[in-house]
C-alpha positions as CSV (number, residue, x, y, z in Angstrom):
1,M,-28.3,-0.9,-4.3
2,Q,-27.0,0.0,-7.5
3,L,-30.1,1.8,-8.4
4,A,-29.9,3.9,-5.4
5,V,-26.4,4.7,-5.8
6,R,-27.0,5.7,-9.3
7,D,-29.7,8.2,-8.2
8,F,-27.7,9.6,-5.3
9,A,-24.6,9.9,-7.7
10,R,-26.6,11.6,-10.5
11,N,-28.6,13.6,-8.2
12,E,-25.8,15.0,-5.5
13,I,-22.5,14.6,-7.1
14,A,-22.8,14.9,-11.0
15,P,-24.3,18.5,-10.4
16,I,-21.1,19.6,-8.6
17,A,-18.6,17.7,-10.6
18,A,-17.8,20.5,-13.1
19,T,-17.6,23.0,-10.1
20,L,-15.2,20.8,-8.3
21,D,-13.1,20.6,-11.5
22,R,-12.8,24.5,-11.6
23,E,-12.5,25.3,-8.1
24,P,-10.8,22.2,-6.3
25,R,-11.7,21.3,-2.9
26,F,-12.1,18.0,-0.9
27,P,-15.8,17.1,-1.1
28,W,-16.5,16.7,2.4
29,E,-20.1,17.2,2.4
30,T,-21.0,14.5,-0.3
31,L,-18.3,12.1,1.3
32,R,-20.1,12.4,4.6
33,R,-23.2,11.4,2.7
34,M,-21.7,8.7,1.1
35,G,-20.7,7.5,4.5
36,D,-24.1,7.6,5.6
37,L,-25.1,5.4,2.6
38,G,-22.3,3.0,3.6
39,L,-20.2,3.7,0.4
40,L,-16.9,4.1,2.2
41,G,-16.7,0.9,4.0
42,L,-18.4,-1.4,1.5
43,M,-16.3,-4.5,2.1
44,S,-15.6,-4.1,5.8
45,P,-17.8,-6.4,8.0
46,E,-20.7,-5.1,9.5
47,E,-19.4,-5.6,12.9
48,Y,-17.0,-2.8,12.1
49,G,-19.8,-0.9,10.7
50,G,-19.1,-1.7,7.0
51,A,-21.6,-3.2,4.4
52,G,-20.3,-6.3,4.4
53,I,-20.5,-7.1,0.5
54,D,-18.2,-8.5,-1.9
55,T,-15.9,-7.4,-4.5
56,L,-18.4,-7.6,-7.3
57,G,-21.0,-5.6,-5.5
58,Y,-18.1,-3.1,-4.7
59,V,-17.2,-2.7,-8.3
60,V,-20.8,-2.1,-9.4
61,L,-21.2,0.7,-7.1
62,L,-17.8,2.2,-7.7
63,E,-18.6,2.4,-11.4
64,E,-21.8,4.4,-10.4
65,I,-20.0,7.0,-8.4
66,A,-17.2,7.4,-11.1
67,A,-19.8,8.0,-13.8
68,A,-20.8,10.8,-11.9
69,D,-17.4,12.1,-10.8
70,A,-14.1,10.4,-11.1
71,S,-12.7,12.6,-8.1
72,H,-15.4,11.1,-5.8
73,S,-14.6,7.4,-7.0
74,T,-11.0,7.9,-6.4
75,I,-11.3,9.0,-2.9
76,M,-14.2,6.1,-2.4
77,S,-11.6,3.7,-4.0
78,V,-8.6,4.6,-1.9
79,T,-10.4,4.7,1.6
80,N,-12.3,1.3,0.9
81,G,-9.2,-0.2,-0.2
82,L,-5.8,-0.6,1.3
83,P,-6.5,1.3,4.4
84,Q,-9.5,-0.8,5.4
85,Q,-8.4,-4.1,3.7
86,L,-4.9,-4.1,5.4
87,I,-6.2,-3.2,8.9
88,L,-8.8,-5.9,8.6
89,R,-6.3,-8.4,7.6
90,Y,-3.5,-7.3,9.6
91,G,-4.6,-5.4,12.4
92,T,-4.9,-6.1,16.0
93,P,-8.4,-6.1,17.7
94,E,-7.8,-2.8,19.1
95,Q,-6.6,-1.3,15.7
96,R,-9.8,-2.6,13.8
97,T,-12.1,-1.4,16.7
98,R,-10.7,2.0,16.7
99,C,-10.1,2.5,13.1
100,L,-12.5,0.7,10.8
101,P,-15.8,2.1,12.1
102,K,-14.5,5.7,11.7
103,L,-13.4,5.0,8.1
104,A,-16.5,3.1,7.1
105,S,-18.8,5.7,8.4
106,G,-17.0,8.5,6.6
107,E,-16.1,10.2,9.8
108,W,-12.3,9.3,8.7
109,I,-10.7,9.1,5.4
110,G,-7.7,6.9,4.8
111,A,-4.8,7.5,2.9
112,F,-2.1,5.0,1.8
113,C,1.5,6.4,1.8
114,L,3.9,4.3,-0.4
115,T,5.1,6.4,-3.6
116,E,8.0,8.6,-3.0
117,P,9.5,11.3,-5.2
118,H,12.1,9.1,-6.5
119,C,10.2,5.8,-6.8
120,G,6.7,4.7,-7.8
121,S,6.8,1.3,-9.6
122,D,10.0,0.2,-7.7
123,A,8.4,0.2,-4.4
124,A,11.1,-1.8,-2.8
125,A,13.3,1.4,-3.2
126,I,11.6,3.7,-0.7
127,T,13.8,5.5,1.8
128,T,11.6,6.7,4.3
129,R,12.9,5.2,7.7
130,A,11.4,3.9,10.8
131,D,14.1,3.8,13.2
132,R,13.6,2.0,16.7
133,V,13.5,4.1,19.8
134,E,12.1,3.3,23.3
135,G,8.3,2.5,23.1
136,G,8.3,2.8,19.2
137,Y,9.9,4.3,16.1
138,L,10.8,7.7,14.7
139,L,9.5,8.2,11.2
140,R,11.6,10.3,8.7
141,G,11.3,10.8,5.0
142,T,8.8,12.1,2.4
143,K,5.8,10.5,0.3
144,A,4.4,11.8,-2.7
145,W,1.3,11.9,-4.6
146,I,-0.6,10.8,-1.8
147,T,-4.5,11.1,-2.2
148,G,-6.1,12.8,0.8
149,G,-2.9,14.1,1.9
150,G,-3.7,16.9,4.6
151,E,-7.4,15.8,4.5
152,A,-7.4,12.3,5.6
153,Q,-7.4,11.3,9.4
154,L,-5.3,8.1,9.0
155,Y,-2.4,7.6,7.0
156,L,-1.1,3.9,6.4
157,V,2.8,4.7,6.0
158,M,5.3,2.3,4.4
159,A,8.8,2.6,5.8
160,K,12.1,0.8,6.1
161,T,12.8,-0.7,9.5
162,E,15.7,-2.6,8.2
163,P,17.3,-0.5,5.2
164,D,19.7,-3.2,4.0
165,A,17.1,-5.8,3.8
166,G,15.5,-4.6,0.5
167,A,11.8,-5.6,0.3
168,R,12.0,-7.6,3.5
169,G,12.9,-4.6,5.5
170,V,9.7,-2.4,4.8
171,S,6.9,-2.2,7.8
172,C,3.7,-0.4,7.8
173,F,2.6,2.0,10.5
174,L,-0.8,3.8,11.5
175,V,-0.3,7.6,11.6
176,E,-3.0,9.9,12.7
177,K,-3.5,13.4,11.4
178,G,-2.4,15.9,14.0
179,A,0.7,13.9,15.1
180,E,3.6,16.1,15.8
181,G,6.1,15.9,12.9
182,L,3.5,15.3,10.2
183,H,3.5,17.8,7.4
184,F,1.8,18.4,4.0
185,G,2.8,19.9,1.0
186,P,0.5,22.1,-1.1
187,P,-2.1,20.4,-3.4
188,E,-0.3,19.1,-6.4
189,G,-1.3,20.5,-9.8
190,K,-3.1,17.9,-11.9
191,L,-4.5,17.4,-15.5
192,G,-7.5,16.0,-13.8
193,Q,-9.5,14.6,-11.0
194,H,-8.9,18.0,-9.3
195,A,-11.1,17.4,-6.2
196,A,-9.1,14.2,-5.2
197,I,-6.5,16.3,-3.4
198,A,-3.0,14.9,-3.7
199,T,0.0,16.3,-1.8
200,S,3.5,15.2,-0.4
201,V,3.5,13.9,3.2
202,T,6.6,14.6,5.1
203,F,7.3,13.0,8.5
204,D,10.0,14.8,10.5
205,D,11.0,12.6,13.3
206,L,7.4,11.7,14.0
207,F,7.2,9.2,17.0
208,V,4.9,6.1,16.4
209,P,4.2,3.9,19.3
210,E,4.8,0.0,19.0
211,E,1.1,-0.5,19.0
212,A,0.6,1.6,15.7
213,R,2.6,-0.7,13.8
214,L,0.4,-2.7,11.6
215,G,1.5,-6.4,11.4
216,D,5.0,-7.6,11.9
217,E,8.3,-5.7,11.2
218,G,9.4,-6.5,7.5
219,Q,5.8,-7.5,6.3
220,G,5.0,-4.1,5.0
221,F,6.1,-4.9,1.4
222,V,4.2,-8.1,1.1
223,M,1.2,-6.6,2.7
224,S,0.9,-3.8,0.2
225,M,2.0,-6.1,-3.0
226,T,-0.7,-8.8,-2.0
227,S,-3.4,-6.1,-1.8
228,L,-2.6,-4.5,-5.2
229,D,-5.0,-7.0,-7.0
230,G,-7.9,-5.6,-5.2
231,G,-6.7,-1.8,-5.8
232,R,-6.3,-2.8,-9.7
233,I,-9.8,-4.1,-9.8
234,G,-11.1,-0.9,-8.1
235,I,-9.3,1.3,-10.7
236,A,-10.7,-0.8,-13.5
237,A,-14.2,-0.1,-12.3
238,Q,-13.5,3.5,-12.1
239,A,-12.3,3.5,-15.6
240,V,-15.4,1.8,-16.7
241,G,-17.5,4.5,-15.1
242,I,-15.6,7.2,-16.4
243,A,-15.8,5.5,-20.0
244,R,-19.5,5.0,-19.4
245,A,-20.2,8.8,-18.7
246,A,-18.3,9.5,-21.8
247,L,-20.5,7.1,-24.1
248,D,-23.7,8.4,-22.9
249,A,-22.9,12.0,-23.5
250,A,-21.7,11.1,-27.0
251,I,-24.9,9.0,-27.8
252,A,-27.0,11.8,-26.7
253,Y,-25.1,14.5,-28.4
254,A,-24.9,12.4,-31.7
255,D,-28.7,12.2,-31.7
256,D,-29.3,15.8,-30.9
257,R,-26.5,17.5,-33.2
258,E,-27.6,17.7,-36.8
259,A,-25.5,18.1,-40.0
260,F,-26.3,18.4,-43.7
261,G,-30.1,17.8,-42.5
262,Q,-29.8,14.8,-40.3
263,P,-28.6,13.8,-36.8
264,I,-25.0,12.9,-37.0
265,R,-25.6,9.5,-35.6
266,E,-26.9,8.7,-39.1
267,F,-23.4,9.0,-40.6
268,Q,-21.2,6.1,-40.5
269,G,-18.2,8.0,-39.4
270,V,-19.9,8.6,-35.9
271,S,-22.0,5.3,-35.7
272,F,-19.1,3.3,-36.1
273,K,-17.2,5.2,-33.6
274,L,-19.9,5.0,-31.0
275,A,-20.0,1.1,-31.9
276,D,-16.4,0.7,-31.3
277,M,-16.8,2.8,-28.0
278,A,-19.7,0.8,-26.7
279,T,-17.9,-2.7,-27.7
280,R,-14.6,-1.7,-25.4
281,L,-16.6,-0.4,-22.8
282,D,-18.7,-3.7,-22.4
283,A,-15.5,-5.8,-22.7
284,A,-13.6,-3.6,-20.0
285,R,-16.9,-4.1,-17.7
286,L,-16.9,-7.8,-18.1
287,L,-13.0,-8.0,-17.5
288,T,-13.6,-6.2,-14.4
289,W,-16.4,-8.2,-13.1
290,R,-14.6,-11.5,-13.9
291,A,-11.8,-10.3,-11.7
292,A,-14.0,-9.5,-9.0
293,W,-15.9,-12.6,-9.2
294,L,-12.9,-14.8,-9.0
295,K,-11.5,-12.8,-6.0
296,D,-14.7,-13.4,-4.1
297,R,-14.1,-17.0,-4.7
298,G,-10.7,-17.0,-3.2
299,Y,-8.7,-17.4,-6.6
300,R,-5.5,-15.7,-6.9
301,V,-6.5,-13.1,-9.5
302,T,-3.0,-11.4,-10.1
303,K,-3.3,-11.8,-14.0
304,E,-7.1,-11.2,-14.1
305,A,-6.7,-8.0,-12.1
306,S,-4.0,-6.6,-14.1
307,M,-5.8,-7.5,-17.3
308,A,-8.9,-5.6,-16.0
309,K,-6.9,-2.5,-14.9
310,L,-5.0,-2.6,-18.1
311,F,-7.9,-3.1,-20.7
312,A,-10.2,-0.8,-18.9
313,S,-8.0,2.3,-18.2
314,E,-6.8,2.1,-21.9
315,A,-10.3,1.8,-23.2
316,A,-11.6,4.9,-20.8
317,S,-8.8,6.8,-22.7
318,F,-10.0,5.6,-26.1
319,V,-13.9,6.1,-25.3
320,T,-13.3,9.6,-23.7
321,D,-11.2,10.5,-26.9
322,G,-13.8,9.3,-29.0
323,A,-16.4,11.5,-27.2
324,V,-14.3,14.6,-27.6
325,Q,-14.3,13.7,-31.3
326,V,-18.2,13.1,-31.6
327,F,-18.8,16.5,-30.0
328,G,-16.3,18.2,-32.6
329,G,-15.2,21.7,-31.4
330,Y,-17.6,21.5,-28.5
331,G,-15.8,18.6,-27.1
332,Y,-12.8,20.9,-26.6
333,S,-14.9,23.3,-24.7
334,T,-15.5,23.4,-20.8
335,D,-19.2,24.1,-21.4
336,F,-19.4,20.4,-22.0
337,P,-18.4,17.3,-19.9
338,V,-16.5,15.2,-22.2
339,E,-13.2,17.5,-22.1
340,R,-13.3,16.9,-18.3
341,L,-13.9,13.1,-18.6
342,F,-11.0,12.9,-21.2
343,R,-8.5,14.5,-18.5
344,D,-10.0,12.6,-15.6
345,A,-9.7,9.1,-17.4
346,R,-5.9,9.5,-18.2
347,V,-4.6,8.9,-14.6
348,T,-6.2,5.5,-14.6
349,E,-3.2,4.0,-16.8
350,L,-0.8,5.6,-14.3
351,Y,-1.7,4.8,-10.6
352,E,-2.0,1.4,-9.1
353,G,0.6,0.4,-11.4
354,T,1.2,1.8,-15.1
355,S,0.0,0.2,-18.1
356,E,3.5,-0.9,-18.8
357,I,3.8,-2.5,-15.3
358,Q,0.5,-4.4,-15.9
359,R,1.8,-5.8,-19.2
360,V,5.0,-7.1,-17.2
361,V,2.6,-8.6,-14.5
362,I,0.5,-10.4,-17.2
363,G,3.5,-11.8,-19.0
364,R,5.2,-13.1,-15.9
365,Q,1.9,-14.7,-14.9
366,L,1.5,-16.4,-18.2
367,Y,4.8,-18.4,-17.6
368,R,4.2,-19.0,-14.1
369,E,0.8,-20.7,-14.9
370,Q,2.9,-23.1,-17.1
371,G,5.3,-23.8,-14.3
372,R,8.2,-22.1,-16.2
């Protein structure tokens, strides 16, 4: 599967990555092809149209897509992640039957709506409301930085059903595109990953029927937090893929570019940099695989997932920065891919929890492991 996905990514995604960066659009054509290959429902069971593979298999394949284009891998990670995993774990049989096959096939793309303009890491501080009315709820509020906003067909929305209950007052709702009262802002201007369109999403007295609530009332915050481990492993794999692409480009360029009568790879200043880049990349990949392997065996991987995400995202920034340096002036040019990889890598230190949040999580887990 890895070799087949690598061929697909190199032949069909990599050639359009630079164009999508310059002229951003949601890449529906290749996403539908990814759906045909099973890449948008990798961990969903076969009975719902998924591939039914484990977390380790998922991150191996996600790396291949990320090495071709980070935007595709972000969309792949989002729709494979919380939308499908939460519906699979907490959804009713009717919700699973309706939503999962469409998400797994690529007919639908899923989006996860938690972040708001005033809060990101402090997820319990959301202010979007879900007020009870006859037959369901009325959603009011605005979400920010929603990947797939305006493009996705299914939105998992976290909203307060009990505003005074803090984290325990958050519930989750399924909202389909086209619902009356659902509005999208313009695409956000971003440093990188331009084809992974992100917008604000506003709910203006949007009616959600009772049967569209996912899980029990007040369960939403716990649902989202317990699923973050898997999301962080996915972002770690994405970071590994971006870093791999940058290292491959730097290795090839250092062999081709000559200075003072020899390839620049012969100079220690370049070869040592490549060695450091390769070492961090391998360490990041192994941390990611360890977290995935443990998750597949039923272990709690809060610490391991945060370690993988923290190290891999910072390794991606290190490797892409090193690639720009190896390319010299050409590394600053849009004629070569490393400047795009440099920009694409930066956000991996921000979403699914910033690097600072990962360090907080790891530090707390160290003491919990010792019973303190």
